[in-house]
C-alpha positions in Angstrom: 193.8 69.2 -35.9 191.3 68.9 -33.0 188.4 71.3 -33.0 188.1 73.9 -30.3 185.4 71.8 -28.5 187.7 68.8 -28.1 191.1 70.4 -28.0 191.7 68.7 -24.7 190.4 65.3 -23.5 189.8 66.5 -19.9 188.1 63.2 -19.0 191.4 61.4 -19.5 192.9 63.6 -16.8 190.2 63.3 -14.2 191.9 60.6 -12.1 195.5 61.1 -13.2 197.8 62.5 -10.4 200.3 64.0 -12.9 200.5 64.9 -16.5 204.1 64.2 -17.5 205.5 65.5 -20.8 208.9 65.5 -22.5 210.5 66.7 -25.8 213.8 65.9 -27.4 215.9 69.0 -28.3 219.0 69.6 -30.3 221.2 72.7 -31.0 219.7 74.7 -33.8 223.1 75.0 -35.4 226.2 72.9 -34.9 226.7 70.7 -31.9 227.8 72.9 -29.0 225.6 74.7 -26.5 226.0 76.8 -23.4 224.2 75.5 -20.2 222.8 77.5 -17.4 225.4 78.7 -14.9 225.5 79.5 -11.2 227.7 82.1 -9.6 229.2 79.8 -7.0 229.0 76.6 -9.0 229.3 77.2 -12.8 227.7 74.5 -15.0 225.6 72.1 -12.9 227.2 68.7 -13.8 226.3 65.4 -12.2 226.9 61.7 -12.8 224.2 58.9 -12.8 224.9 55.7 -10.9 225.6 54.0 -14.2 228.3 56.5 -15.0 226.4 58.6 -17.5 227.6 62.2 -17.5 224.7 64.6 -17.1 224.3 68.4 -17.3 221.5 70.8 -16.3 220.8 72.9 -19.3 218.0 75.0 -17.9 216.8 75.0 -14.2 213.2 74.7 -12.9 213.3 78.3 -12.0 214.3 79.6 -15.4 211.9 77.3 -17.3 209.1 78.6 -15.1 210.1 82.2 -15.9 210.2 81.5 -19.6 206.8 79.8 -19.6 205.3 82.8 -17.8 206.8 85.0 -20.6 205.2 82.7 -23.2 201.9 84.6 -22.6 203.3 88.0 -22.9 203.6 90.1 -26.1 206.8 92.1 -25.8 205.8 94.2 -28.8 202.6 95.5 -27.2 203.8 95.2 -23.6 200.7 93.2 -22.7 199.1 89.8 -22.8 198.8 88.1 -26.2 195.6 89.2 -28.0 193.7 85.9 -27.5 194.7 85.8 -23.8 193.4 89.3 -23.0 190.8 89.0 -20.4 193.1 87.1 -18.0 193.4 89.2 -14.8 196.7 90.5 -13.5 198.0 93.3 -11.4 199.5 96.3 -13.2 202.0 98.6 -11.4 202.0 102.2 -12.7 204.8 104.7 -12.6 203.5 107.8 -10.6 205.6 110.1 -12.7 203.9 109.5 -16.0 201.1 107.0 -15.1 202.8 104.5 -17.6 203.1 100.8 -16.8 206.2 100.0 -14.7 205.8 96.3 -14.2 203.1 93.7 -13.4 202.4 90.4 -11.6 203.1 88.3 -14.7 206.6 89.6 -15.1 207.6 90.1 -11.5 209.9 87.7 -9.7 207.5 86.9 -6.9 204.4 87.6 -8.9 201.7 89.0 -6.6 204.2 89.1 -3.7 206.3 91.6 -5.6 207.5 94.5 -3.5 206.3 96.9 -6.2 202.8 95.6 -5.6 202.7 95.2 -1.8 205.5 97.4 -0.4 204.8 100.8 -1.7 202.7 103.7 -0.3 199.7 102.6 -2.4 198.3 99.8 -0.2 195.2 99.2 -2.3 196.1 95.7 -3.5 197.6 94.8 -0.1 194.3 95.8 1.6 192.2 93.9 -0.9 194.3 90.7 -0.3 194.1 91.2 3.5 190.3 91.6 3.3 189.9 88.6 1.1 192.1 86.5 3.3 190.3 87.5 6.5 189.6 84.4 8.7 192.8 82.6 7.8 194.9 84.3 10.5 194.5 81.3 12.8 194.4 77.6 12.1 195.2 75.8 8.9 195.1 77.9 5.7 192.1 77.2 3.6 193.8 76.2 0.4 190.6 76.3 -1.6 189.7 79.8 -0.5 193.3 80.9 -1.2 193.4 79.4 -4.7 190.1 81.3 -5.5 191.6 84.5 -4.1 194.8 84.2 -6.2 192.8 83.1 -9.3 190.7 86.3 -9.0 193.8 88.6 -9.4 196.2 86.5 -11.5 195.6 82.9 -12.7 199.3 82.8 -13.8 200.2 82.9 -10.1 198.1 79.8 -9.4 199.9 77.9 -12.1 203.4 79.0 -11.1 203.0 79.3 -7.4 203.1 82.3 -5.0 204.2 82.9 -1.4 202.6 85.9 0.3 205.2 86.1 3.0 203.7 89.2 4.7 203.1 88.9 8.5 200.0 91.0 8.1 198.5 88.5 5.6 197.5 85.5 7.7 200.9 85.5 9.4 202.9 85.1 6.2 201.5 81.6 5.6 199.6 82.1 2.3 201.3 79.9 -0.2 200.4 78.0 -3.3 203.0 75.5 -4.7 203.7 75.2 -8.4 201.2 73.4 -10.5 203.4 73.4 -13.6 207.2 72.8 -13.6 209.8 72.0 -16.1 213.5 71.6 -16.7 216.0 70.8 -19.4 218.9 68.4 -19.0 221.5 66.7 -21.2 222.9 63.2 -21.0 226.2 61.8 -22.3 227.9 65.2 -22.1 231.4 66.3 -22.9 233.0 69.7 -22.5 233.9 71.7 -25.6 236.7 74.1 -24.6 237.4 77.3 -26.6 238.3 80.8 -25.9 239.1 84.2 -27.3 240.6 87.6 -26.7 239.0 91.0 -25.9 241.1 93.2 -28.1 242.0 96.8 -27.3 243.0 98.4 -30.7 244.1 101.6 -29.0 246.3 100.4 -26.2 246.8 96.6 -26.2 249.1 96.7 -23.1 246.7 98.9 -21.1 245.6 98.3 -17.5 243.2 95.3 -17.7 241.9 96.0 -14.3 240.4 99.3 -15.6 239.0 97.5 -18.7 241.9 98.4 -21.1 244.3 96.2 -22.9 244.0 92.8 -24.6 242.3 90.3 -22.3 242.3 86.6 -23.2 239.5 84.4 -21.9 238.5 80.8 -21.9 235.0 79.4 -22.7 233.5 76.1 -21.8 230.5 74.8 -23.8 229.2 71.3 -24.1 228.1 68.6 -26.6 225.7 65.9 -25.6 224.3 62.6 -26.9 220.8 63.8 -26.0 219.0 66.9 -24.7 215.5 66.7 -23.2 212.9 69.1 -21.8 210.6 67.7 -19.1 207.3 69.1 -17.9 205.1 68.2 -15.0 201.5 69.4 -14.4 200.3 68.5 -10.9 196.7 67.5 -11.5 196.1 66.1 -8.0 197.1 69.4 -6.5 194.9 71.3 -8.9 191.9 69.1 -8.1 192.6 69.7 -4.4 191.9 73.4 -5.0 188.3 72.7 -5.6 187.9 75.4 -8.2 184.9 75.5 -10.5 185.1 73.1 -13.4 185.7 75.9 -16.0 188.5 77.4 -13.9 190.2 74.0 -13.5 190.0 73.5 -17.3 191.4 77.0 -17.9 194.4 76.3 -15.8 195.0 73.0 -17.6 194.6 74.6 -21.0 196.8 77.6 -20.1 199.5 75.3 -18.8 199.6 73.2 -21.9 199.6 76.3 -24.1 202.6 77.6 -22.0 204.5 74.4 -22.6 203.8 74.4 -26.4 204.6 78.1 -26.7 207.9 77.7 -24.8 208.9 74.9 -27.2 207.9 76.8 -30.3 209.3 80.2 -29.5 211.3 80.2 -26.2 214.2 77.8 -26.9 216.8 80.5 -27.5 217.9 80.2 -23.9 221.2 82.2 -24.4 223.3 83.5 -27.2 225.2 80.3 -27.4 222.2 78.0 -26.5 219.7 78.1 -29.3 217.8 74.9 -29.3 215.2 73.2 -31.6 212.6 70.5 -30.9 213.1 67.1 -32.5 209.8 65.4 -33.3 206.9 66.4 -31.1 206.0 66.9 -27.5 205.1 63.5 -26.0 203.1 62.4 -23.0 204.5 59.7 -20.7 201.6 59.8 -18.2 198.7 59.2 -18.4 198.9 56.8 -21.3 197.0 57.7 -24.4 196.6 61.4 -23.7 197.4 63.7 -26.6 198.3 67.3 -26.5 196.8 69.5 -29.2 198.7 72.0 -31.3 199.4 75.5 -30.0 196.7 77.2 -32.0 193.9 74.9 -30.8 195.1 75.3 -27.2 195.1 79.1 -27.5 191.5 79.0 -28.8 190.5 76.8 -25.9 192.1 79.3 -23.5 190.2 82.1 -25.1 186.9 80.2 -24.7 187.5 79.4 -21.1 188.7 82.9 -20.2 185.3 84.2 -21.3 183.5 81.6 -19.3 185.5 82.4 -16.2 184.9 86.1 -16.2 182.6 86.1 -13.1 185.5 84.5 -11.1 187.9 87.4 -12.0 188.5 90.8 -10.6 186.5 93.7 -11.9 188.2 95.5 -13.6 190.2 92.7 -15.0 193.5 94.6 -14.6 194.0 95.7 -11.0 196.2 98.8 -10.9 198.5 99.9 -8.1 200.8 102.9 -8.1 204.5 102.5 -7.1 205.7 105.0 -4.6 208.5 103.7 -2.3 207.8 104.0 1.4 210.2 105.9 3.4 212.0 104.5 6.4 214.2 106.5 8.7 214.7 109.1 6.1 215.6 106.7 3.3 213.5 105.2 0.5 212.6 101.6 1.1 213.0 99.8 -2.2 213.2 96.2 -1.1 210.7 93.8 0.4 211.6 93.4 4.1 209.7 90.2 4.3 210.6 88.8 0.9 211.0 85.0 1.2 214.2 83.3 0.1 213.8 81.6 -3.3 212.8 77.9 -2.9 211.3 75.2 -5.1 208.0 77.0 -5.2 209.1 80.6 -5.7 211.0 81.7 -8.8 213.6 84.4 -8.5 213.7 85.3 -12.2 217.3 84.2 -12.4 219.2 85.4 -15.3 221.7 83.0 -16.6 225.0 84.5 -17.7 226.0 84.6 -21.3 
């Protein structure tokens, strides 16, 4: 196993535009699996020009969400121990001063309405002050990346869109650095079904939830399932961040990929996958990805070195109190952007 000091061969990545990775997967048990589904579409099926039947197993949005969660310890409701020291924004419940949510878990990260749309405008005002000077002309992407890094490096990796008219006209946006998806090839449907039984009144009104209700179920089998990951190194270099910050974002991205593959592949009740072999790199040639433990230690080292670039205190707190509009509580984000390829919506795929 590589030592901490050479966990990542950064010099190999200095001129590469992308770091492309992939991993073969298989169902943990049996052969069937349930893919992601969309309300107006169902399973996302498509056919290659050569006739190969394809299936989207997990979308870019969902994989991004899962890689974000890879850094979070659900048991302690905080960052993993070795990643503590990374900044993020914590939303507090005014009733008991307990954590309510945060920028790591929120759908739009720093642009969450719970962070920017409440009565507590402290974070909004900090961002507005830090973004001063970008109201007119092209957005200074270097200044913006440093600003976002200060409050939440996770948002630099996964992208953020501060779509508030009072923040440089709603033009502050960082695309994703890290993306991923899972797709299957050579797929065939596996049809099954069942019955929801009512042991009290089998002939009851099904519209009210009573009675026996038969249902059908479509799962799939596949010749091959693969997860793909893309780290945009050219975009990252364009941010002009200090060397230690650039290395931190690379190390943290690779750790997220490793962690997702080792602990995050139970995508749904009927979609529990396992990795076959190891994570491989297709570009650049010859680059090797260290094991999860070595990457975590590299992240820990770089977090300490980047402390001067982070907010002080590390965790920026904001209190959530809904603003009132025309006598009603305002709970939504009036300027929330529509989800696009750079802005996850924390989609939850149905069981």
